[in-house]
N, C-alpha and C positions, 0 to 999 in steps of 0.2 A: 539749493544751488547758490543763493545769495550768501548763506552762511559759509559755505565752503570757499567762495570767492573772497569774502572779507578775511577769513582766517588765513588763506594762502598769501594774500597781500600783506598781512601783518607779519607772517613768517619771513617773507622776502625782505621787508623793512628791517627786521632784526639782524638778518645776515648782512645787509648793506651797512648798517651801523657798525657791526663787528669788523667788517673789512676796512671801513673808514678809520676807525680808531686804531687798527693795526698799523695803518700808514702814519698815524700821528705819534705812535709810541716811540719814545727816545730812551730806551734802556730800562733797567730793573725798577727804578723808582716809579716810572710811568706805568709799567706793567703791574706792579704790586699795589700802588696807591694813587694812581693818576697824577703823579707829580706833586701830591699834597697841595693841590691848587683848586679845590672844589668850592664853589659859592654856595650861598644859603639854599637856593632852590634845588640844586643837585644833591646836596647833603640831606636835606629834609625829605625830599621825595625818594631818595635812594634808601634812607632809613625806613620810611613808610612802606615802600614797595618790597623791601627785603623782609620786613617783619610780617606783613600781611600777604599770605599766599592763599592757595586753595584751602588751607586749613582754616582761614578766617571766613572766606566766602562760602565754602561748602560745609566745612566742619562747624565753625562758629555760627554761621547762619542757619544751618540745618538742625543743629542739636536742640535748638529751642522748640522744635516740633515735638521732642520727647520731654524736655525739662521745663518748658514754659518761660514766662517772662522773668522769673528769678534768675535764670541763666543769662538772659539779655542784660539785666540790670547790673548784676555783679561783674560780668565780663567787661561791660562798658566802663564801669567805675574804676576797676583795676587797671584797664588799659590807659585811661587818661592819667590816673595817679602816677603810674610807673613811667609813663612817657615824660611827664614833668620832672620827676626825680632823676631820670637818666640824663636829661639834658642839663639839669642844674648841678647835680652832685658828681657825675662821672665825666661828662664831656670836657670841661675846661682842664681839670687836673690830668686826665689821661692824655690829652693833646700835649700838655706841657711835659709830661714824663716821656712821651714818645720822642719829642724833640731833643730832650736832654740825653737820651740813650741812643738816638739815631736808629731806632727800631722800625722795622717794616711790617711785623706781624705781632699779634697779641701774645703768642707764646714767647716771642723774642723779647718782648718787654718784661715778661715774668723772668725769663732767663737772665736778662741783664741785671736784675736785682737779686735773684735768689738761686742762680746756678743752672747748670745744664739739666740736672735731673727734673727740676720743676718745668723747664721748657719742654722737655721730652714728654713728660706726663700730660701737660696741657695740650700738646699736639695730638697725642694718642686719643685723649678724650674727644677732641674736636673731630678727628677722622672717624672714630667708631660711632659716636652718637649723632653726629650730623648725617652720617650715612643712614641711620635709623630714621631720623627726621625726614630725610629725602624720600623715604618710602611713602610717607603720608602725602607728600606733594605729588609724587608720581601717580599715586592712587587717585588723588583728586583730579588731576589732569586726564588720566585714563577714563575715569567715570564721566567726566564732562564731554570729552570728545566722543565717547560711546553714545551719549544722548544727542550731542550737537550735530555730529556728522553721520550718525547711524553706522558706525564702524565697530569692529571688535575692540574690546577693552585693551588687548595686547597691542594692537596697532596704535592706539592712542598713546600708550606708554612710550613706544619706540619713537614716534614723531616728536613728542615733547623732549625726550632725552637727546635725540640727535641734533635738533636745532640749537638747543642750549649749549651742548658740548662744542659745537662748531664756533658760535660767536664768542663764547667765553674763552676758549683756548686761543683763538686768533687775536682778539682785541684786549684780553686781560681786564684789569680793573677799570680802565677807561671805557671799554665796551659795556662792562657791567653797570656802571653808574649812568651812562647815557641811555642805555636801554631801560634802566630803572626809571628814569625820568618819564619816558613815554609810557612805560608799563604802569608806573605809579599814577599818572594822570588818568589813564584808562581805567585803572582799578578804582580810583576815587570817584570818578564820574559814574562808573558803572554801578557802584553801590548806591549812590544817590538816585540814579535813574530807576533802578530796579525797585527800590523802596517806594518812590513816588508813583511808579506804574502800578504797583500792587494796591496802594491806597486808592488810586483812581479806578482800578478794576473792581474794587470792592464797593465803590460808590462814596468814598470819603471816610474820614475817621469815625463817623457814626457807626460804620459797619463793625468796628471793634466791639461795640456793645453786644452784637449778635454772638460774638465769640464765647461769651459767658454761658450762653444757652446751647451752644453746639455740643454734640456728643463727641467725646474723644475716647482714647483707649482706656482711661482710668475712671471715666464718669462724665460729669458735666464740665464744660469748658471753663467754668469759673476757677477750676483748679490751676489753670494756666497762669492766673494772676496771683496765686498764693505762694508763699515761701515754705519750703520744706515738704511739699506734697508730691512733686513729680520728679522722676528719674527713671533710668532703666529698671525693670521689675526686680532684679536681684537686690538692688540698692534700696528700693522701696521696702522690700520684704525685710531687709536687715535694719530698717529704721535709721539709715545713715545718709539721708538725702542731703541735709544741710552740710555736714562735713565733706561729702563728696563734691557738691557744687562749689563750695568755697575753696577747697583745696585745688580743684582742677582749674577754676578761673584764675586763682592766685598763681598757680604753676605756669600757666600760659602767659600771663601778663607781666610777671616780675622778670621774665626773661629779658625784657628791654634793658634792664640795668646792667647785665653782665654778659649776654651772649656775644661771643667774639665777632660773629658776622655782622652784628649791629654796631657795637662800640668801635670797630675799626673805622667806621665812617667819621667819627670824631677826629681820628688821627689824620684822615685825608682832607679835612677842612683847610681852607686857605689860612685862616687866622681866628683869633678868639672872637672877633666881631661877628663872624659867620655863625659861631656857636651861640652867641647871645640872641641873634635873630632866629636861629633855628629852634631855640628854646620856646619861642612864641608860636612859630609856624607849625612845627611838628605835632605838639599836643592838640592843636586846633584841628588839623586834618585827620588825625587819628580819632579824635572825639566824634567828629561829624560822621566819618565812615563807620565807626563802631555802633553809633546809635542807629544808623540806617540798616546796616547788614545784620547785626545781632538781633534785630527785632523781627526779622523775616520769618523764622522758623515757626513760632506760635501761630502766625497768620496763615500758615499753610493749611490749618484745619478748616479754614473758610474757602480754600481754593482746591486742594487736591481731591477731596471727596466729590467734586463736580466732574472729575475726569477719570479717577482711578480709585482703587481700594487703598485707603490710607494706612491700613494695618501693615502692609508689606514694607512701608517706608520706616517703620519703627526699627526694623532690623538693620537698615542701612540709611540713616538720616542724611548721609552725604549726598543722596540723590534728590533731596527735597528742593534745594535752590535751583539746580538746572531744570528740573521739571516745571517748577513755577515759572521760571523765565521763559521757557518754551511756550507756555500756555497763555501768559498775560501780555506778552509783547508781540507786536507785529514782526514779520520775518526780518526786515532790514534792521530794526532796533535790537531784536534778540541776537542777531549776528554780532553786533558791536558789543553787546553785554556779555555774551558768552566768550567772545574773544578777550574781553577785559578780564574775565576770570582766568582764562588761560595765561594772560599776561601776568596775573598775580602769581601763578605757579612758577612761570619761567623766571620772574624777577627774583624769586627766593632761591630757586635751584642754582641760578648763575652765581649768586653770592656764596652759597654753600660750597659749590664746586671750586670756586676761586679760593676761598678760605682753606678748604681741605688740601688743595693742590699746593698752595704756597706753604702751608704748615708742613706737609710731608717733605717737600723739596728743600726748603730752607732750614726748618727747625729740626727735622729728624735726619735727613740725608746730608744736611749741612752743605748744600750746593746752591749757588746763586746762578742758576741757569734757566733762561726763559724757555728754551726748547724743551727741557726736561719738565718744567712746570706745565707746559701745554700738554705734554704726553700724559702727565698725571691727571689732568682734567678728564681726559677720556677714560683712563683706567678707573678712577674713583667714581665715575658715573655708573659703572656697570653693575657693581654689587647691589646697591639699592634698587636698581632697575630689575634685577633678577628677583629680589625679595618681593617687590611690588607686584609680581605676577600672581602671587598668592599672599596678600598682605594679612598680617595677624589680627588687626582690629580695625574699627572705623577710625576716621581721621583724628577726631578729637582725642581718642585714647592714645594713639601713637605720638601725637604732638605733646600731650601731657607728660608722658613718660620721658621723652627726649628732653623737653625743656626742664623737667624736674632734675634730671642728672646734670645737665649743662649748668643750670642755675646753682644747684647745690655745690658743685665743684668750684665754680668761678666767683660767685658773688662775694663771699666773705674774704677770700684772698685778694680780690680786686679792690674792694673798699679799704682793706687793711693796707694794701700797697699804696693807695692814693692818700690815705689820711693818717697813717702811722708809720712806724719803722719796725716792722715785724722781722723775726728771724726766719731764715730759710727753712728751719725745721718746723716751725709753726705752720708755714704756708704749705709745705709738702705734706705734712701729716693731716692737715685739715682737708686737703684735696683728696687724699687716699681714703680717709674715713668717710667723707661725704659720698664718694663714689660707691664704696662698699655698702654704706647704709641705704642709699637710694635703690640700688639694684636688689639687695636682699629684701628690703621692705616690699618692693613691687612683687617679687616672686613668692614671698612667704606670707606677708601680712596684709597686702593691699586688698585682696578679696575677702578678708575677714573684717577689716575696719573701714574700707572704702575711702581712705584718705590718701591723696596722691603723694608720691615719694618725695616731692619737694619739701614737705613739712618736716619729716624726720631727717631728711638729708641736710637741710639748713641748720636744724638744731644740732645735729651731730657735728657739722662743720664748725659752727660757732663755739660749741663746748670744747672741741679738740683744740681749736686755735687758742682759746682762753687758757686752757690747761698748759699747753706748751709754752705760751708766752710767760706764764707765771713760774713754771717749774723747770723748764728746759732751755730757756733763752741763753 
């Protein structure tokens, strides 16, 4: 009862914010980029909340139950590293370029430099692969509400989608960033509270020593502390644990450098001083959150066996974190924590929907129409919602593939655009080759070598760019 009440109150608050920001919107610039007037707290927490969704809380937190602390360590390291690089290398120059070209979307920035074809390709990649990414977030929210409110998975999906569609379409980017602030604070606090509560439940950090002697699916718990020993059984059998773990954690984390829904926050910042302060604040909150949340999964072997058969969670590790939260926290606190995880989902979905809707309306349809953009928010939310009814993989798998393609397509062209003077042919060719290489690798070679598509995708992109710059410029 308490959980339902807290959750309903949260949903009402999000709708109120959406309505309030609708009243404050004063035209296209406000709806697309909140008037380019965001301060450091809004930009940093919007970046954080958009990046960390249920894929972090449930996927990132839960997968350590299968892969151990090697997963936690590599994922945390890469998150902090690429957060720092994003704010130092990409933020200031992208902000400057957006001002020079008067662009409102990431594809429009590319289009202003390299032509309509590049702009259209960028938009198409955003719409298709963000839709795929949204499947993972819907799945996480559906799983969580299934556990949290004891409702069917499908109902959880619909509740999540409907609320986000309403406040995103009504309030635009202003509603997105202001709800992101609240959702980001909830997500950040929720991660710390859950980790601290688990340690308290286990009797302190000394309990971790017991983990080494605990029986897990592959033998003794000491395997949880070793590199290259644990992963899903097919990967262990193939002897590809380290390439799998490194490529997946790399794929998820490097997305901070070039994912359009993240870097557009730099464009919406008030000035360069905001970006300088954000370069300190954002990696700090990302680092603290990552250390707490990504360490939860392995500790599940000390908790879940007390209440349930742990083997069944190996097939769907996305359920590990919500089950732990329900068991170790008192009802009032777990209500806030589980609402925080839902907030993490909604804060990412709203940004993806807004990015997809603005890309479709402005970059592909070439219309500057707020009413049409609002309609696109609803339309674009439905396809991933339908796919999420029977999702193809667990969360970390879906996120890894989506981020692999997005990063492979955008990273090299973005850095080249900011730090060189590339030709349109080099940019277009590198995007096409990266897209094809990533998709082909996933469907043909991934289950042979267990290396995520971001690695061959980026290699293909960089090689293509270099060749075209040398011979076809």
